[in-house]
C-alpha positions, 0 to 999 in steps of 0.5 A: 206406158206413159210416165205420170206427171203432176199438175201444180195448183197454178197449172190447174187454175190455168186448166180451169179457165181453158175449160171455160172458154179456151179462146180467152186471151191469156192475158185475161186468164192471168188476171183471172187466176192472179199471176203475171202474163209471162207466167201464164204464157210460159205454163200454157206452152209447157202444157202444150209441149208436154202433151197434156193439152193435145189440141183445142175443140170449139164447141158449135151447136150445129143442131141449132142450125138445123143439122143433124148428127148420125152415128154409124158404128162398124165392127171389121172382120179380122184383116190387115192393118193397112185396110183399116188405116186406109178406111180411117184415112179416107173418113178423116178427110171428110169435113163434117165427120168425127171419128173415133177408133176403138180398142179392146171392144166389140166395135172398131170404128165410130163414125159421126156425121153431121148433115142437113138432109137425112139423104146425105147420110143415106148417100155417105152410108150406101157409098161407104158400106158398098166400097167396104162391105167385104170388110164389115162384119156388123154395123149399127146406126144412131141418131145423136140428139144432144151432147152435154160437155163437162169439165175434168171437175175430178181434177180442179173441182169446178163443175162446168157443163156445156150442151148442144141440141137443147136450142128450141129455135133454129138460127140462120147464119150466112156464108161468112159466118159458115167460113168463120166457123170452119176456121175455128174448127181447125184452129179455135185459138186463131187470132181475129186478124188471121180470121179477118184475112182468111175471110177477107173481112175487117178484124172489126167485123170478124170480132163482131161476127163471133160476138154475135155467134156467141150471143146466138148460142151457136158458138158455145165455147172452146175447150182443151182436149187433154190427155188424161193418161199422163196423170194416170187415168183411163177413159171409158164409155158406157153405153146405156140401154134403159127399161123405159126411156122416159127414165133418161132425164132422171139418169142424166140428172144423177150422171151430171153430178158425178165428178168424173163424167166428161160427156154424155150423148142422148141417142135414138137407137139400140142404146139410149144414151152413152156417157165417158168417164175417167178413172185411175183403176178399173176398180174405181169404175167397178164401184162406180157402176155398181153404184150407178146400178143401185141409183138406176135400177131401170137400166136394162143393159150397159156395154163399157168400151175403153177409149183412147183420145186421138 
């Protein structure tokens, strides 16, 4: 079990600014929180070294670029560890895939894949299932339509929401923009000079391109992925089935007001949506779910999964 540590007021202000946009220069953050650049550099370094900030994640609205996101969840037969590891290692080599590994759940793996055409997903699906059919006991497919990312308001009381999938007008980008987004996926805090060098454009052009991607609401922001377990918090995903999918908007409105919510994903499939929530004790989660059932009697069923930040 990991030792708990505390975030003081200054670190909480630093986290708040990083959750607004972790690409912000530390000098700008220092000015925003009223301290010196040297202090912010030191605190930032310590948050990384402690493992509290695990990495940074750019929120890119691929929906606005006419991409679709499919989710494949699979339940594996009891099998040797090395087989599952082989599957995971293979999937993590695919650039347009996000992978989650479940513990203490009916499901073992969740594969989220971005494609521009449905045929691309079905090609991946058929090849993957054919290769690993003997190990797969059960599978399910969803289409993700919208995702809402939340700041950790339960830590610093600043409620910030970033949504992808709400843009109605499709955007067009060129190969240079695609290359910049790919670089940011690997390192959201990379310097402009490094981006310019990698894409063989001038720094001023790189700066303009990123500014335009933000203005076009393609590059929404960048957020830190934290290890909340260091503060004694556990993360849970709750999958929701509604009696009437028309109630989804009302449920999202209620969930969005709750400080412990960190993510909501809207789905087409057996579940209508799922959300992620952090609590220190299972009793707190139980109380939250009890209140949720009272607030949303139109919930038909739900499933709770304990999740681990990779």
